[in-house]
C-alpha positions in Angstrom: 16.2 -20.9 -83.2 19.5 -21.7 -84.8 22.1 -23.5 -82.9 24.9 -21.5 -81.2 28.5 -22.5 -81.0 29.1 -24.5 -77.9 31.3 -23.5 -75.0 34.7 -25.3 -75.0 36.8 -26.6 -72.0 40.6 -26.6 -71.5 41.0 -29.6 -73.9 38.7 -28.0 -76.6 35.8 -30.3 -75.7 32.4 -28.8 -76.4 29.6 -28.5 -73.9 27.1 -30.8 -75.7 25.2 -33.0 -73.2 23.5 -32.2 -69.9 22.6 -35.1 -67.6 20.1 -34.2 -64.9 19.3 -36.5 -62.0 15.8 -36.0 -60.7 16.2 -38.2 -57.6 18.8 -40.3 -55.8 16.2 -42.8 -54.7 15.7 -46.1 -56.5 13.4 -49.1 -56.1 16.3 -51.5 -56.7 19.6 -51.8 -54.8 22.2 -52.7 -57.4 25.6 -53.2 -55.7 27.5 -51.3 -58.4 25.4 -48.2 -57.7 24.4 -48.5 -54.0 21.5 -46.0 -54.0 20.2 -44.2 -51.0 16.7 -44.9 -49.5 15.8 -41.3 -49.4 16.7 -38.1 -51.3 19.1 -35.5 -49.9 17.7 -32.2 -48.7 17.3 -29.3 -51.1 16.0 -31.0 -54.2 15.6 -28.7 -57.2 12.0 -27.9 -58.0 10.4 -27.8 -61.4 11.2 -24.1 -62.1 14.8 -24.6 -61.1 15.2 -27.6 -63.3 13.6 -25.8 -66.2 15.8 -22.7 -65.7 19.0 -24.9 -65.6 18.1 -26.7 -68.8 17.1 -23.5 -70.6 20.4 -21.8 -69.6 22.5 -24.9 -70.6 20.6 -24.9 -74.0 21.6 -21.3 -74.5 25.2 -22.4 -74.0 25.1 -25.0 -76.7 23.8 -28.3 -75.3 21.6 -30.2 -77.7 21.1 -33.4 -75.7 19.4 -33.8 -72.3 19.3 -37.0 -70.4 17.1 -37.4 -67.4 18.4 -39.9 -64.8 18.3 -40.9 -61.1 18.4 -42.9 -59.0 15.2 -44.1 -60.7 13.6 -41.1 -62.5 10.2 -42.7 -62.8 10.0 -42.3 -59.0 10.0 -38.5 -59.4 6.7 -36.7 -59.5 8.5 -33.9 -61.4 9.3 -36.0 -64.4 6.1 -35.6 -66.5 5.6 -31.9 -65.7 9.2 -31.2 -66.6 8.9 -33.0 -69.9 5.7 -31.1 -70.7 7.3 -27.8 -70.0 10.4 -28.7 -72.1 8.1 -29.7 -75.0 6.4 -26.3 -74.9 9.8 -24.6 -74.9 11.1 -26.7 -77.7 8.1 -25.7 -79.8 8.9 -22.0 -79.4 11.5 -20.8 -81.9 12.3 -17.9 -79.6 13.1 -20.1 -76.6 16.6 -21.5 -76.1 15.0 -24.8 -75.4 14.2 -25.1 -79.1 17.9 -25.9 -79.6 17.4 -29.2 -77.8 17.5 -32.0 -80.4 17.2 -35.0 -78.1 15.5 -35.6 -74.7 16.3 -39.0 -73.3 15.6 -41.0 -70.1 17.5 -43.9 -68.4 15.3 -46.2 -66.3 15.5 -49.7 -64.8 12.1 -50.3 -66.5 10.3 -51.8 -63.5 7.8 -48.9 -63.4 7.5 -48.5 -67.2 3.9 -49.6 -67.5 2.0 -49.2 -70.8 0.2 -46.1 -69.3 3.5 -44.6 -68.2 5.2 -45.2 -71.5 2.4 -43.6 -73.4 2.4 -40.6 -71.0 6.2 -40.1 -71.5 5.8 -40.2 -75.3 2.9 -37.8 -75.2 4.9 -35.4 -73.0 7.7 -35.2 -75.6 10.3 -37.7 -74.5 12.4 -38.8 -77.5 14.4 -41.8 -76.3 14.4 -44.4 -73.5 17.3 -46.6 -72.3 16.3 -49.5 -70.1 18.8 -51.2 -67.7 18.8 -55.0 -67.4 21.9 -56.8 -66.2 20.8 -60.5 -66.5 17.9 -62.7 -67.5 18.4 -65.7 -65.1 16.4 -65.0 -62.0 19.0 -65.8 -59.4 21.6 -63.7 -61.1 19.2 -60.8 -61.6 18.4 -60.9 -57.8 22.1 -60.5 -57.0 22.7 -57.7 -59.6 19.6 -55.8 -58.4 20.1 -56.3 -54.7 16.8 -58.2 -54.3 15.7 -60.3 -51.4 13.8 -63.4 -52.5 16.4 -65.0 -54.7 15.4 -66.5 -58.1 11.6 -65.9 -57.6 12.2 -62.1 -57.1 14.6 -62.0 -60.0 12.2 -63.7 -62.3 9.5 -61.2 -61.4 11.9 -58.4 -62.1 12.8 -59.7 -65.5 9.1 -60.0 -66.4 8.5 -56.4 -65.3 11.4 -55.1 -67.3 10.6 -57.0 -70.4 7.1 -55.7 -70.1 8.5 -52.2 -69.9 10.5 -52.7 -73.1 7.3 -53.9 -74.9 5.3 -51.0 -73.5 7.9 -48.5 -74.6 8.0 -49.9 -78.1 4.2 -49.9 -78.4 4.2 -46.3 -77.2 6.3 -45.3 -80.2 9.9 -45.5 -78.9 11.4 -47.0 -82.0 14.6 -49.2 -81.6 15.4 -48.9 -85.3 16.0 -45.1 -84.9 17.7 -45.4 -81.5 14.5 -44.5 -79.6 14.8 -47.6 -77.3 18.1 -49.2 -76.1 19.1 -51.8 -73.5 21.9 -51.2 -71.0 23.8 -53.9 -69.0 26.7 -53.5 -66.6 28.9 -56.6 -66.8 30.8 -57.8 -63.7 33.2 -60.8 -63.9 32.1 -63.7 -61.6 28.6 -62.3 -61.1 26.7 -61.8 -64.3 29.3 -62.6 -67.1 27.3 -65.8 -67.7 24.5 -63.6 -69.0 26.4 -61.9 -71.8 25.2 -64.2 -74.6 21.6 -64.5 -73.3 21.3 -60.7 -73.1 22.8 -60.3 -76.6 20.3 -62.9 -77.9 17.4 -61.1 -76.3 18.4 -57.8 -77.9 18.8 -59.4 -81.3 15.4 -61.1 -81.0 13.7 -57.8 -80.0 15.6 -55.6 -82.5 17.0 -53.5 -79.6 20.6 -52.2 -79.4 22.4 -53.6 -76.4 24.9 -51.4 -74.6 27.4 -53.4 -72.6 29.1 -51.3 -69.8 32.4 -52.2 -68.2 32.1 -52.3 -64.4 33.5 -48.9 -63.3 35.1 -47.5 -60.2 32.4 -44.9 -59.6 31.8 -44.0 -56.0 33.2 -45.5 -52.8 30.6 -48.0 -51.8 30.8 -50.8 -54.4 34.1 -52.4 -53.5 35.4 -52.1 -57.0 38.6 -54.0 -58.0 40.1 -54.3 -61.5 39.8 -58.1 -61.6 36.0 -57.7 -61.6 36.2 -55.9 -65.0 35.3 -57.7 -68.2 37.0 -55.8 -70.9 35.2 -54.5 -74.0 37.5 -56.6 -76.1 36.6 -59.8 -74.3 32.9 -59.1 -74.5 33.0 -58.4 -78.2 35.1 -61.5 -78.9 32.7 -63.7 -77.0 29.7 -62.3 -78.9 31.5 -62.3 -82.2 32.2 -66.1 -81.8 28.5 -66.7 -81.9 27.2 -63.9 -84.1 30.0 -62.3 -86.3 30.3 -58.6 -85.8 31.6 -55.7 -87.9 33.1 -52.6 -86.4 31.3 -49.2 -87.0 32.9 -45.8 -86.8 32.5 -44.0 -83.5 30.8 -40.6 -83.5 32.5 -37.7 -81.7 31.2 -37.4 -78.2 29.6 -40.8 -78.2 30.2 -43.0 -75.1 29.9 -46.3 -76.9 32.0 -48.0 -79.6 29.5 -49.8 -81.8 29.4 -53.0 -84.0 26.8 -54.3 -86.4 25.9 -57.9 -86.7 27.1 -59.3 -90.1 23.7 -61.0 -90.5 22.0 -57.6 -90.4 20.2 -58.3 -87.1 21.0 -55.0 -85.4 23.9 -53.4 -83.5 25.7 -53.6 -80.2 27.7 -51.0 -78.3 30.3 -51.2 -75.6 31.1 -48.5 -73.1 34.7 -49.1 -72.1 35.6 -46.4 -69.5 38.2 -48.7 -67.9 40.1 -50.3 -70.7 39.5 -47.8 -73.6 38.9 -44.4 -72.0 37.2 -41.8 -74.2 37.9 -38.6 -72.1 39.3 -36.9 -75.2 35.9 -35.9 -76.6 33.7 -36.2 -73.4 31.1 -33.4 -73.7 28.9 -34.1 -70.6 28.0 -32.1 -67.5 26.1 -33.9 -64.7 23.8 -32.2 -62.2 22.6 -34.1 -59.1 19.0 -33.9 -57.8 20.1 -31.3 -55.2 21.9 -29.1 -57.7 25.6 -30.2 -57.6 27.3 -29.9 -61.0 30.0 -32.4 -61.8 32.2 -32.0 -64.9 33.4 -35.7 -64.6 31.7 -38.9 -63.5 34.7 -39.5 -61.3 35.1 -36.0 -59.8 35.5 -35.9 -56.0 33.2 -33.0 -55.5 30.8 -30.8 -57.4 29.8 -27.1 -57.7 26.6 -26.1 -55.9 24.4 -24.3 -58.4 21.5 -23.5 -56.0 22.8 -20.0 -55.0 22.6 -19.1 -58.7 19.3 -20.7 -59.8 17.2 -17.6 -59.2 18.9 -15.7 -62.0 19.5 -16.9 -65.5 22.4 -14.5 -66.0 24.1 -15.6 -62.8 23.6 -19.3 -63.6 24.9 -18.7 -67.2 28.1 -17.2 -65.8 28.7 -20.0 -63.4 28.0 -22.8 -66.0 30.2 -21.0 -68.6 33.0 -20.6 -66.1 32.7 -24.1 -64.9 33.0 -25.5 -68.4 35.8 -23.2 -69.6 37.9 -24.3 -66.6 37.3 -28.0 -67.0 40.3 -30.2 -67.4 39.0 -33.6 -66.2 40.5 -36.8 -67.7 40.2 -39.3 -64.9 39.6 -42.4 -67.0 42.8 -41.7 -69.1 44.8 -40.9 -65.9 43.6 -43.6 -63.5 46.3 -46.1 -64.5 49.3 -43.9 -63.7 48.1 -41.4 -61.1 48.8 -42.0 -57.4 45.8 -39.9 -56.4 43.3 -41.7 -54.2 40.6 -39.1 -54.1 37.1 -40.1 -53.2 34.4 -40.0 -56.0 30.8 -39.0 -55.9 28.4 -41.9 -55.8 26.8 -43.3 -58.9 23.3 -43.0 -57.5 23.7 -39.2 -57.3 25.1 -38.8 -60.8 23.0 -41.2 -62.8 25.9 -42.7 -64.7 
């Protein structure tokens, strides 16, 4: 099935990416995310998720990212991927317009068996989150009890997950496997170069994320932010970098290492906002649709999930009315609205 023109919002931004959270639960307790211990009531079931993604595909999205919480905790993940794969293989199905199905995970549960199952079920890409390599720092970043020992065990599990994903066929060279790290000044900024070295050694693109003011639980202040410029300067001093052009709709600005050993990306929502071409809609595990990561409230899709036509009308109207530009406006607005929590939105 040929691609359809995308829907456009009030700033002429296309509807291109759907991010679907499968659960708000997580097996870690990272302080920048502050996940819940249990899911909210009214989780979407498999049929509802499939209908949502199919309708969004008919409206122009080509990329789907499955998130949490920790999506590997969801028993709906593999059945959903298998159903999506069947639809993508049918030229008459709107799901055939999906070009990319990706997953974000902390990697703890990414065993060799799970990685193989995900690949066999049709998953295209995996992004693994790891914020430090030193055990004591990892324990703080992941909210672990047990100090350095617990952190060391976590690092071993996540590195094992990276290895398992690569062996299952998620190829870093084609973008099939990436590494994410949220950097917070005074907590894990000492891990910037070790993480960059790990990614270089493993041939995996590292995505460095500025510490963001998402949600209301993490005690965010601007002095905790390490800017993209500073991170790139520190890495460039050790391994020279060359800037790459940024693709429209991409969250990360990217650089390549001059010595040819891979690339690095930085997501700079605080210091270098990219609202101008943001093309993402986020839907929580209980069916709340958010047109911005920093939106104070979402739109409940559950009343419309029994009818594809009703759901299509709601999603189209939601996107066409969209005017969100929080990251570009945060520095001059006096608004102090609360934001949805990161654990619900999946980043």
